N, C-alpha and C positions, 0 to 999 in steps of 0.2 A: 553572627555570620550568618547569611545566607545562604539556602542551600541552593543548590543550580539548578535552570528552569528545566524542565524536565523536555524527552523527546532530542530533535527536533523530529525524529525518526518513527516510525510509531507504524506496529504490523494491523495490516487493514482489516482481519478476518478481530484485531482482536477493538477496538474504536466499531464495527459493523456489531459486533456479540455486545458492547455496552461495557467489558473491562477501561475502558479509556474513557473517558471525560471529559469531551475540550473543549469544554462552556470556563472557564476558568486557565486554559489556556496561554501565557506570558505573552507570550513569538508571535508575526502577525507573518512566520513563512513556516512549514509542517512537510514532509516529508509522508506518502505514505507508503510502505512497500509491498506487494505481497508473496505470499509463499512461495519456493523457493522450489523452481522446478526440475528433476534430475535431467541426466542426458534423454534424450527425444530417446536413440539407442534401447534404453534397459524396458520399451514400452511398443504394442504396437492395436492397433482396432482401435477401440471405445479407449480401453488405459489411457492410449497416447490421446486419445483426444481429451480424456476432462483431465488430458499433465495438462497439455496445454493452453483448456481453454478454459478451465476451472479459473484459476489465479490470476488474466483476468477479469473473468465475469465478477470476479468479485474485487478487484481494483475500480473497476465501471461506478461497482453498484457502493460503495467507499467514497468515488467521488461526487456520486451523487447523492448520495449521503448529508458531507460537507456541505453541497455548496443548498440546499437544501438548507447549511449549519451559517447560513456565512459567509464557505469560504469560495475559490475560485479557481479554476485550472492552470496553471501558467505553465505544463507541458511535462510528455512524460518518457522517462530513460529506459534501455530494454542496458542489462554491462554481463556480462559471460568468464565469470572466474571458473576458471579449472572448469568442472562440468556442468554446471545450474548453472543460471539463467537469470537473475532479479531484474524485475518492472518497479518501475516507484515514480508516484503523482507525484512530481511539487506545488503545496496546494499555497495560497494565497485568502485570509483575511479583509477578505471587503466592507 
């Protein structure tokens, strides 16, 4: 019996840090997930800007990295679950 394929959701920081090697990833589509953003009411000033924009910067870096590896961006969605926001980029192998 074959092991199930890894993914399809990958943490963008793991991809950027090389902890995930997608060269042997068997599927045509995957999802990059950004770090979780907590409730914005807990932050102020610079901490608020970091909490909001750093996950977006990581996600864009991940998208650009995967585009250089033969993937293309299909869409980006944001989901609010309880008091946290998750941003995900859907990618397809070209």
